[in-house]
N, C-alpha and C positions, 0 to 999 in steps of 0.2 A: 408627885407625878414629874415634876423635871428629872429626878431620877431616874424613872422608869421609863421617861422618852430617851435619857441617855443610854441607856442598856439597851434599847431596841435599836439605837443607831449602830452601836457598837455590836451588837450579833448582826445587825443585816451587813454592816461592814464585813465581818469574817466569814461572810456564806461564799463559796464558790459562783462566781457568773457564767452562767449559759448561755452565751451568746448563739444566735443561728449561725452555722456554718455558712461562709462567704460560698458562693459556687465556684467551681473548678474552672480556670482561667482556660479560654478554648484554646487550641494548640497554635502557636503562630503558622500563618500560612506559608507553605512551601513556594520556593521560586520555581521560577518558569524559565529555563535555558533553552538554548539549541535553534532559537528562531534564528532566520535569517533574513535580508531585506537586500533585494537587488534592482538596478535599474534594466529595464531591456535594452537589446542591443539598437542601435542608432539605424542599423540597416534592417530592421523588420519592417513590412509593409504596413504603410500606414493605411487602414481600410477604414470604408464607413459599415463594415460588419453584415454588408449583405453577401452571403456565400456564396449565391446563385453568380454574381457579378464577381466575384473574386474567383471563382472557379474558371470562368469565361477568360477573365484576363490572364490568369496564370498560363492557361491553356493557348492563347494566341503568343505568348510570350516564349513556347516551348517550355513549359515550367508545368509543376504540380504543385498544390494548395498545401499548405501544411498549417493546422491549425491548434497552438500549444495552449492547453488551460494551464494556471497556476492560480496560487492564492497569494497574497502577504504574509511573509515570514515564513513562508515553506523552505524548508533547507535543502530539500531535494531540487527544488526548482532553481534556488540559487546555486546549485553546484551544477546545472544542466548548464543555465546563462554563463556561469564563469569559467566551468571548465571545459565545456563542448562549442559554446557559441560565442566564445571569447579568447579563451587561450590554444584551441586548437586551433592552427591554421588550416590544416584537410578540414576538419570538419565547418569551418566559416566558409571557405573557398567552395565547399563543393557545395554547401547548402544554397549560397548565392548562386551559384551557376542553375542549379535545378529545380528552386523550390520558392516559393512566394511563402514567408513566415508570417502569419499573424497572432498575434497574442491575445487571449481572452480570462479574464478575471472570473472563476469559478463562481464567485460572490457579487461580481459586478452589475451594474444596473444600465450599463449600455445598451442601446437597443441594437436587436440583431434581426435580421431576416434569413431565414432557414431558405433550403433549396426548393422548398415547394410554397413560397412566397408569404410563409405565417411568421407574426411578428412575436417576438420575445425580448427580455434582458437576459443579460449574460447567463446569470445564475439560473432561470429557466429553461434557458438553453442547454447550459451544461447538466442539469439535473434529467432533462429528458434523454440526454444523451447517456446518461448512468455514468457520469464522471465522478467517481469515487475517491481516486487516488489523484495528486497532483505531484509532478508534472503528468497531464494524460495528453498524448498527442496523436492526431486525427491525421492520415493522409489520403487525398481523396484523386480519384482519378478524372480525365478529361468529362465523365458523364456526371461528374458529381458523386460517385457511389464511393464508401469509405472502404479503401482496399486493406488499409493495415491501420491497427489501433495499439498504441503502447502504451502501458500502465504502468509508468513510475519511473525512476531515472537508469539509464544505461550509461556506461562510461564511453568517453570519443572512441575507443576502438570499437567498441560493439557496437556503440552509435552508426558508426560508418556503413556497419553490413546492414542496418535499418535503411539509411538512406539509399545505399547502391541497389537495395531490393526495389524500393519504390520508384528510384528515379530510371533503373534500366527495364522497369516493367515485369518484373520477375514473377508478380503476381500469375501473369499468362500461362506459366507455365509449371508453378509448384506455390505450395503454400510458404510463409514466412518461416515457419519452423523446419519445413524441409530444406529451406536454404539456409538458415542459420545454422544449422546443425553439419553443412559442410564444413566450418570454419571451427567448430566447437567440440565434433566429437572427438574423445580422448584415443590416441594410437593404442595406449597400451590401458588395460583394464586391470586397475590395482582396487583395493578394497576399501569401499567408502566408510567416511566417519561413521563411528557406531555409537549408539546412546543406549541407556537401559531401559528407555521408556519405549523404543520401537517394539511393536510385536511383531513376534516372529512366524514363517510361513507354516501352513500354506496361508494365501492371503484371500479371504472369502470375504470380500465389503459388503456382499449381499446381507450375508447372515449379522455382521457386526452393525449396518445399517439400520437393523431392524430394533437394536437396543436402545436405550435410553441415552448412551452417550455419543455424542457426533464423532466423524471419523477426520483424521488429516492426513493427505498423502503428501511426502517429501519426495519428490523427483530430483534426484541427483546425478553425479557423476564423477567419475574419478578425476584426478589431475585438475580439479575447479577451485581456486583460490576463494571465490564467495563463498561457495561451501565451506571451507576451511573456515572461513572467517567467522559464519556464522555457528559453527558449533564450538570453535573456539571463545565465542563471548555470547551471542547472544543465548544460544542455547545450555548455556552453565550459571547464566543471571537467574538467580532462587523466583523472581516473580515470572519471568518465564516458565520455569519449571512447576508454579505454582497454579498456572494457567492451563499448561498441558496436559497436567496430570489428570484433566477432567477428559481427554478425549481418548480413543483410539488410534494410535500415531503408527502409521506404516513408511518404511523409507523402500523407494524403488529405485535403481539404477536405471537411469532414461534408457539406457542403449541394449540393455540385459534383454533375454527372451524367458524371463521369471515368467511362470503360470501365475493366474490370478482370477479373481470373480470379480467383475465391476459391481457397484452399487445396483444398477438395473439385475444384474443377474448372468451379465455377457460373459463368456470364456474368451480371455483374452492374454497377451504376455505385455508386460510394462513397456517394451517398446513400441507397440502397436497401441497401446489405451495414451501412451503418451502425443502419439501422432494425431490420433483422434481429437484429444485434447487442446491440439496445435501448442504443446508446451515446447518452448523455444528456450527461455532462461534457465540456466541452472544457478543454483537451487530455485525451483518454484515449489511453492505448498499449496494444495488444492484443498478447501474445507467443505464438507460436507454435513448436511443435518437431515437425518431422517432420508438419506440415501439422495437427495438432492444436494446438487453443488450451491452453495452460498457465495463465498467469495473466494479466491486465489491472491496469493503472490508470487509476483513474477516479473520482479525488480529487485534493484538495490533498495534493502532497507535496514534501517539501525535497530536496537533492539524495542525501543518502547512503542513503534508502528507497528513491529512482528507480534508484541504482546496485546497491542491493541485489537489488531486482526482477530488473533484467536478469541480473546476477551467477548468481542460482536458477536461471534457466534456461539460461545459457550452459556453467556448471559442470557441469549435470546433476545440481543439489545436489535439484531436485525429485523425483527418482527414487529418491532415498534418504531424505530427509528431508520428511516429509508436514506439518509444521508449518512455514510460511514464518517466523514470528516465533521459533521456536529456530533457524532456519537465519542468521535476523539476528543473533542473541544471538552463535552461535560464528562467524560473518564477523567481526562486531564484534571478538570477542576475538584471532582471528586479528592482524588489523589491528594492534590495540593490543600484541601482542605483538612486533612490528615497531618498536614507538616510535612509531609515528604517532598520533596523535590523530583520536577517530571523536567528532564532532559531529553529533547527528541534527538539530539546528537551523540548520545552517550553510546 
């Protein structure tokens, strides 16, 4: 019996051991880079956030009211404060002379009273105003009407055109796009940057809008350094190409008389359509789904945020997530969960 036991033990030890495979380790969470934090300038107005009173006080001082919406960590907001409201003496001096500037956190909880006397907090007030980008800047006239809205960052030179348009009350004579184009219209029409994914004419957006793919329209102009930057960096990124290939993509010279049909079937030209859409900044990108505008890029944006705008439309995320900033937050989380780094300032 003892010999049999020894034999069984030896036989057992000689058998291969089949252990359950350990589950694959989850990828290390990707880094998050590019967030920038900054303090507001001391010369911004200290307000109780009663917008009615702020409009009245600005008017009494011979100024106009500027509401600046920001969020913590926003690199474009930090650039606005650092480059425009701190380092540019011209912007600082002109702004202090002509505007009362009040900052609001688009996710903040401070109490706000709007022009109709209704009570909000900062985040519900921002949501009601459809603040999707930061910085977003609203300019009010003496009657409390928003006369101009800037969605995104303009560099100091471009921002001075914004300030002068409002301070000199040009809104009574022309749109901001008309005013702005006086200073940015190229004197010589050179060829625009080309990309393989741009559709060829004729441009029938009415027909394209009936298809399954959304439509993206790039409004550009020659001699545009920001257009060059976008083509050389953002539009060469593989992740950009992956999402943009899900669109019908059309490029238009903002100042050309290129014929086209709009998504609603209107016969017009690139110049006329850009004027109707109040396209001021170059490059601007307007995204349509089912023939309806969903969102647009109309200020300086880096690669991650451009990709997020396109993904917001292509994925249908805009149908379920009304806050574009929340969508970006969730998208960044999904990307980092795969181990990839998210860099807001790449």
